[in-house]
C-alpha positions as CSV (number, residue, x, y, z in Angstrom):
1,M,-30.2,-8.4,-55.8
2,D,-29.0,-5.5,-57.3
3,H,-25.8,-3.9,-56.8
4,R,-27.4,-1.1,-54.6
5,T,-29.3,-3.6,-52.1
6,R,-26.1,-5.8,-51.6
7,R,-24.2,-2.5,-50.6
8,L,-26.8,-1.4,-47.8
9,K,-26.6,-5.0,-46.3
10,K,-23.1,-4.7,-46.3
11,K,-22.8,-1.5,-44.3
12,K,-25.4,-3.1,-42.0
13,K,-23.0,-5.8,-41.3
14,R,-21.5,-5.5,-37.7
15,I,-17.8,-7.5,-36.6
16,D,-17.6,-7.8,-32.8
17,R,-13.7,-7.7,-32.0
18,P,-12.2,-7.9,-28.8
19,V,-10.0,-5.0,-28.1
20,V,-7.3,-5.2,-25.5
21,F,-7.7,-2.9,-22.8
22,F,-4.9,-1.6,-20.5
23,D,-5.3,1.1,-17.8
24,F,-3.1,4.0,-18.7
25,S,-4.8,6.5,-16.0
26,L,-3.9,4.2,-13.5
27,L,-0.3,3.5,-14.5
28,F,-0.1,7.7,-15.0
29,I,-1.0,8.2,-11.5
30,I,1.6,5.6,-10.1
31,L,4.5,7.2,-12.0
32,F,3.3,10.7,-11.4
33,L,2.9,10.1,-7.2
34,L,6.6,8.0,-7.9
35,A,8.1,10.9,-9.5
36,F,6.5,13.3,-6.5
37,G,7.9,11.2,-3.9
38,L,11.2,11.2,-5.3
39,I,11.1,15.1,-5.1
40,M,9.6,15.0,-2.1
41,V,12.3,12.4,-0.8
42,Y,15.1,15.0,-1.9
43,S,13.6,17.9,-0.6
44,T,13.2,16.3,3.1
45,S,16.2,14.5,3.6
46,A,18.9,16.8,1.5
47,Y,20.0,18.7,4.9
48,M,20.4,15.4,7.0
49,A,21.9,13.6,4.5
50,G,24.4,16.0,4.3
51,I,25.5,16.1,8.0
52,K,25.0,12.3,8.5
53,F,26.8,11.0,5.1
54,G,28.6,14.0,3.2
55,Q,26.2,13.6,0.6
56,V,22.8,15.6,0.4
57,D,21.4,12.9,-2.4
58,Y,22.6,9.8,0.0
59,Y,18.8,9.1,0.5
60,F,17.5,10.3,-2.8
61,R,20.0,7.8,-4.7
62,K,19.2,5.0,-2.9
63,Q,15.1,5.5,-3.3
64,L,16.1,6.3,-7.1
65,I,17.6,2.7,-7.5
66,S,14.3,1.3,-5.7
67,T,12.1,3.0,-7.3
68,S,13.8,1.9,-10.7
69,L,13.8,-1.6,-9.9
70,G,10.3,-1.4,-8.8
71,V,8.9,0.3,-12.0
72,C,10.6,-2.7,-13.9
73,G,9.1,-5.2,-11.4
74,M,5.9,-3.4,-12.2
75,L,6.2,-3.7,-15.9
76,I,7.3,-7.2,-15.7
77,A,4.3,-8.4,-13.2
78,S,1.8,-6.3,-15.8
79,R,3.0,-9.1,-18.3
80,I,2.6,-12.0,-16.1
81,D,-0.9,-13.7,-15.9
82,Y,-2.2,-13.5,-12.3
83,H,-3.3,-17.1,-12.4
84,Y,-0.1,-18.0,-12.0
85,Y,0.6,-16.2,-8.8
86,W,-2.3,-18.8,-7.0
87,K,-0.3,-22.1,-8.2
88,F,2.6,-20.7,-6.0
89,S,0.6,-19.4,-3.1
90,G,1.4,-21.9,-0.8
91,I,5.5,-21.8,-1.4
92,M,5.1,-18.3,-1.3
93,Y,3.3,-18.4,2.1
94,V,5.7,-20.8,4.0
95,M,8.8,-18.5,2.5
96,A,7.1,-15.2,4.0
97,A,6.0,-17.0,7.4
98,M,10.0,-18.2,7.6
99,L,11.3,-14.8,7.0
100,C,9.0,-13.0,9.3
101,I,10.0,-15.8,12.2
102,A,13.7,-15.1,11.6
103,V,13.1,-11.3,11.8
104,A,12.0,-12.0,15.4
105,I,15.2,-14.3,16.4
106,P,17.6,-12.0,18.2
107,G,20.7,-12.0,16.3
108,I,19.2,-12.6,12.9
109,G,16.5,-9.6,12.6
110,K,18.3,-6.3,12.4
111,D,17.5,-3.6,15.6
112,I,17.1,-0.2,14.5
113,N,15.6,2.6,16.5
114,G,14.4,-0.1,18.9
115,S,12.4,-1.8,16.4
116,R,13.5,-5.4,14.8
117,R,11.9,-5.5,11.6
118,W,14.7,-5.9,9.3
119,L,16.7,-8.5,7.8
120,Q,20.5,-8.1,6.3
121,F,21.9,-10.2,3.8
122,G,25.4,-8.4,3.1
123,P,24.6,-4.8,1.9
124,L,21.1,-5.6,1.4
125,G,18.5,-5.2,3.9
126,F,14.7,-5.5,3.6
127,Q,11.8,-5.9,5.7
128,P,9.8,-9.3,5.4
129,S,6.3,-8.1,6.4
130,E,5.8,-6.0,3.1
131,I,6.3,-9.4,1.2
132,A,3.8,-10.6,4.1
133,K,1.3,-7.9,2.6
134,L,1.6,-9.1,-1.1
135,V,1.4,-12.7,-0.1
136,A,-1.6,-12.1,1.9
137,L,-3.3,-10.3,-0.9
138,I,-2.6,-13.5,-2.9
139,V,-3.4,-16.3,-0.3
140,V,-6.8,-14.4,0.8
141,A,-8.2,-13.7,-2.7
142,G,-7.4,-17.1,-3.8
143,V,-9.0,-19.0,-0.8
144,V,-12.5,-16.5,-1.2
145,C,-12.4,-17.0,-4.8
146,N,-12.4,-21.1,-4.4
147,M,-15.8,-20.5,-1.9
148,P,-17.6,-17.5,-3.5
149,K,-21.1,-18.6,-2.1
150,S,-20.1,-20.4,1.3
151,I,-18.4,-17.3,2.0
152,N,-21.6,-16.0,3.4
153,R,-21.4,-18.7,6.3
154,F,-19.6,-17.3,9.3
155,S,-17.6,-20.1,9.7
156,N,-15.9,-19.8,6.5
157,V,-15.0,-16.1,7.3
158,I,-13.5,-17.7,10.7
159,R,-11.6,-20.2,8.8
160,T,-10.3,-17.8,6.0
161,M,-9.1,-15.5,8.8
162,L,-7.3,-18.6,10.5
163,I,-5.5,-19.3,7.4
164,V,-4.2,-15.5,7.8
165,F,-3.7,-15.7,11.1
166,P,-0.4,-17.1,11.7
167,L,1.2,-14.6,9.4
168,F,-0.7,-11.9,11.1
169,G,0.6,-12.8,14.3
170,M,4.4,-13.6,13.1
171,V,4.5,-9.8,11.5
172,A,2.2,-8.0,14.5
173,Y,5.1,-9.4,17.4
174,T,7.5,-7.0,15.5
175,N,5.6,-4.5,13.4
176,L,2.0,-3.7,14.3
177,S,1.1,-1.3,11.5
178,N,2.2,-3.8,8.8
179,A,-0.3,-6.2,10.6
180,I,-3.1,-4.0,10.5
181,I,-2.4,-4.0,6.7
182,I,-2.8,-7.5,6.4
183,M,-5.8,-8.1,8.3
184,A,-7.3,-5.1,6.5
185,I,-6.6,-6.5,3.2
186,T,-8.2,-9.8,4.3
187,V,-11.3,-7.8,5.6
188,C,-11.8,-5.8,2.5
189,I,-12.0,-8.8,0.0
190,I,-14.1,-10.8,2.7
191,F,-16.3,-7.9,3.2
192,V,-16.6,-7.8,-0.9
193,A,-17.2,-11.3,-1.4
194,S,-19.8,-12.0,1.2
195,K,-23.4,-10.7,1.1
196,K,-23.8,-10.8,4.9
197,Y,-22.3,-7.8,6.8
198,A,-23.6,-8.3,10.4
199,Q,-20.7,-11.1,10.8
200,F,-18.2,-8.2,10.6
201,F,-19.3,-6.8,13.6
202,V,-18.3,-9.9,15.4
203,T,-15.1,-9.9,13.7
204,A,-14.5,-6.2,14.1
205,G,-14.7,-6.9,17.9
206,I,-12.2,-10.2,17.9
207,L,-9.8,-7.9,15.8
208,G,-10.0,-5.3,17.9
209,G,-9.6,-7.6,21.4
210,L,-6.0,-8.9,19.6
211,G,-4.9,-5.4,18.6
212,I,-5.2,-4.2,22.1
213,A,-3.4,-7.6,23.4
214,F,-0.3,-6.7,20.7
215,I,-0.1,-3.4,21.4
216,F,0.8,-4.2,25.2
217,L,2.9,-6.8,24.0
218,E,6.1,-4.4,23.6
219,S,6.6,-1.6,26.0
220,Y,7.1,0.7,23.2
221,R,3.9,0.4,21.8
222,A,2.4,1.6,25.0
223,T,4.4,4.9,25.1
224,R,3.2,5.6,21.6
225,I,-0.1,5.8,23.2
226,D,0.8,8.3,26.0
227,A,2.7,10.2,23.0
228,W,-0.4,10.5,21.2
229,L,-2.7,11.4,24.1
230,H,0.2,14.3,25.8
231,P,2.2,15.0,22.8
232,E,3.9,18.2,24.5
233,T,4.7,16.4,27.6
234,A,5.3,12.6,27.0
235,E,8.9,11.5,26.0
236,K,7.9,10.2,22.6
237,G,5.9,13.0,21.8
238,Y,8.3,14.9,20.4
239,Q,8.1,13.7,16.7
240,T,4.3,14.1,16.4
241,L,4.4,17.8,18.0
242,Q,7.0,18.8,15.7
243,G,5.1,17.5,12.9
244,L,2.1,19.2,14.2
245,Y,4.3,22.6,13.8
246,A,5.1,21.9,10.3
247,I,1.3,21.3,9.1
248,G,0.2,24.7,10.9
249,S,2.9,26.5,9.7
250,G,2.4,26.0,6.1
251,G,-0.6,27.4,5.7
252,L,-2.6,27.4,2.5
253,F,0.0,27.2,-0.3
254,G,3.0,26.8,1.8
255,K,6.6,28.3,2.2
256,G,7.6,26.9,-0.8
257,L,9.4,23.4,-2.0
258,G,12.8,22.9,-0.3
259,Q,11.8,25.7,2.2
260,S,10.7,23.8,5.3
261,V,12.2,24.5,8.8
262,Q,11.1,21.5,10.4
263,K,12.7,18.9,8.0
264,L,16.4,20.6,9.3
265,G,16.5,18.3,12.4
266,Y,13.4,19.4,14.1
267,V,11.1,16.6,12.6
268,P,13.6,12.6,12.9
269,E,13.7,11.0,9.5
270,A,11.3,13.3,8.1
271,Q,11.4,11.4,4.6
272,N,10.2,8.5,6.2
273,D,6.5,8.4,7.8
274,M,6.3,12.1,8.9
275,I,6.9,12.9,5.1
276,F,3.0,14.5,4.7
277,S,4.0,16.8,7.6
278,I,6.7,18.4,5.2
279,I,4.8,18.2,2.0
280,C,2.1,20.7,4.4
281,E,4.8,22.6,5.2
282,E,6.1,23.2,2.3
283,L,3.1,23.1,-0.1
284,G,0.4,24.0,2.0
285,L,-3.0,22.7,2.4
286,F,-3.5,23.2,-1.5
287,G,-0.4,20.5,-2.0
288,A,-2.1,18.1,0.9
289,I,-5.5,18.0,-1.0
290,C,-3.6,17.5,-4.2
291,V,-1.8,14.5,-3.0
292,I,-4.8,13.3,-1.3
293,S,-6.9,13.9,-4.4
294,L,-4.3,11.6,-6.4
295,F,-4.7,8.7,-4.3
296,I,-8.8,9.0,-4.5
297,L,-8.3,8.9,-8.4
298,M,-6.4,6.0,-7.7
299,L,-8.7,4.0,-5.6
300,W,-11.5,4.8,-8.4
301,R,-9.4,3.1,-10.8
302,F,-9.0,0.2,-8.6
303,A,-13.0,0.2,-8.5
304,V,-13.2,0.5,-12.4
305,I,-10.7,-2.7,-12.9
306,A,-12.5,-4.5,-10.2
307,N,-15.9,-4.0,-11.7
308,N,-14.7,-5.0,-14.7
309,A,-12.0,-8.1,-14.4
310,R,-12.5,-11.3,-16.4
311,D,-13.2,-12.9,-13.3
312,L,-13.8,-13.2,-9.6
313,Y,-9.8,-14.2,-8.6
314,G,-8.8,-10.8,-10.6
315,S,-11.4,-8.5,-9.0
316,L,-10.6,-9.7,-5.5
317,L,-7.0,-9.3,-6.1
318,V,-7.7,-5.5,-7.1
319,V,-9.8,-5.1,-4.2
320,G,-7.3,-6.1,-1.6
321,A,-5.1,-4.0,-3.4
322,M,-7.5,-1.1,-3.3
323,G,-7.9,-2.0,0.7
324,H,-4.3,-2.0,1.2
325,I,-3.5,1.7,-0.2
326,A,-6.6,3.0,1.5
327,V,-5.8,2.1,5.0
328,Q,-2.2,2.7,4.6
329,V,-2.9,6.4,3.6
330,V,-5.6,7.2,6.1
331,L,-3.6,5.6,8.6
332,N,-0.3,7.4,7.3
333,I,-2.4,10.9,7.5
334,A,-4.0,10.4,10.5
335,V,-0.6,9.6,12.4
336,V,0.7,12.8,11.1
337,T,-2.4,14.5,12.2
338,N,-2.1,13.2,15.6
339,S,-5.7,11.7,15.3
340,I,-4.5,7.8,15.9
341,P,-1.5,6.9,18.2
342,N,2.2,6.8,16.0
343,T,1.9,3.6,14.2
344,G,5.5,3.8,11.8
345,I,3.5,3.3,8.9
346,S,4.7,5.0,5.6
347,L,2.8,6.8,3.1
348,P,2.7,4.9,-0.2
349,F,4.8,5.7,-3.3
350,I,6.1,9.0,-1.6
351,S,7.9,7.8,1.6
352,Y,11.6,6.8,1.6
353,G,11.7,3.0,1.7
354,G,13.2,0.7,-0.7
355,T,11.1,-2.8,0.3
356,S,8.2,-0.4,0.3
357,V,8.4,0.6,-2.8
358,L,10.0,-2.5,-4.5
359,F,6.6,-4.7,-3.3
360,L,4.4,-1.6,-3.6
361,L,5.1,-1.5,-7.3
362,A,4.9,-5.9,-7.6
363,E,1.3,-5.0,-6.6
364,M,0.3,-2.5,-8.9
365,G,2.1,-4.7,-11.6
366,I,-0.5,-7.6,-10.7
367,V,-3.4,-4.8,-10.7
368,L,-2.4,-3.7,-14.1
369,N,-2.1,-7.4,-15.4
370,V,-5.4,-7.6,-14.4
371,S,-6.9,-4.6,-15.9
372,R,-5.1,-6.0,-19.4
373,G,-7.5,-8.9,-18.9
374,I,-10.6,-6.7,-19.8
375,R,-11.7,-6.9,-23.0
376,I,-13.8,-4.2,-24.6
377,E,-16.5,-5.4,-27.4
378,E,-16.2,-2.7,-30.0
379,E,-18.1,-2.9,-33.4
380,Y,-16.5,-2.0,-36.7
381,E,-18.8,-1.3,-39.6
382,S,-17.1,-2.2,-42.8
383,T,-17.5,0.0,-45.6
């Protein structure tokens, strides 16, 4: 074999080398939404924070601390193999259930604005329902992963629902909006894993009936329906009406960042659930579409990761996270635009809320870890 022949064969030789993948596109979207959220929290809260606390950056500083801790937690979670979470899912489920029960006990749960949703430990307060959402994601993905074929049977769908139902019921008693998210995560995971879709119509009917029952367990929920139907006359319709004024006055490009009028005490707690209305007022329809587009891009990256995950468990974790973000964004915007009754649900990554952003970023860390498990086979030609 002459030198030329050996050289040609060497060029044809291929070496397959696995390349570790990491979704930097998703990471960029997350960090951009967090930065935008911090800007909007400062813009919407500065006036009222100065009046209440004498510090215009009061809410901004608290959100910045929570976001910084959340980003650190996200980066750590992105390095931990997501299979470990299933091993400790039983313990996490029990702990989340105990915390949710503690919230409902008078004297232990902290009552704010007529809703008992917080636990207070010294200067630190948090919502156990946020922990419950993350735990539900881990548990349901693991349960469905262990019966990938039998999940097509309706009896196993009900069995999976029953596993989550105690957690759902405990959260729904004090926080119906987050309970809806928990059930949405469950339904999304089962829907993707199952090949039979007709059974979901029956399940939807059952869940709808339970939702109506929970609405009337607390009187303040029934008043929210009245505020939704008649915001201009209902006692609890003031916030919704002012939010609609903010959206309508924003026009196409808005009044300019920091120039909102409705945040000056007209929209109560504008930095929380109603922050999207201030975005519309200050940045207009253009700004609102940009924010929605970022969430759509995020969901697209979730879909890419779920389709290429190395195993079913990782794929279902990402599907659950995708359902979580999608439902929460849709519900928040629907509430702000008065398309549905006020549920008290925040806009992910943007609304003020330390517990929410901490556990949401932990969830994103799990998604990023699933993306890290993707292997790309690339061929390198030796020369």
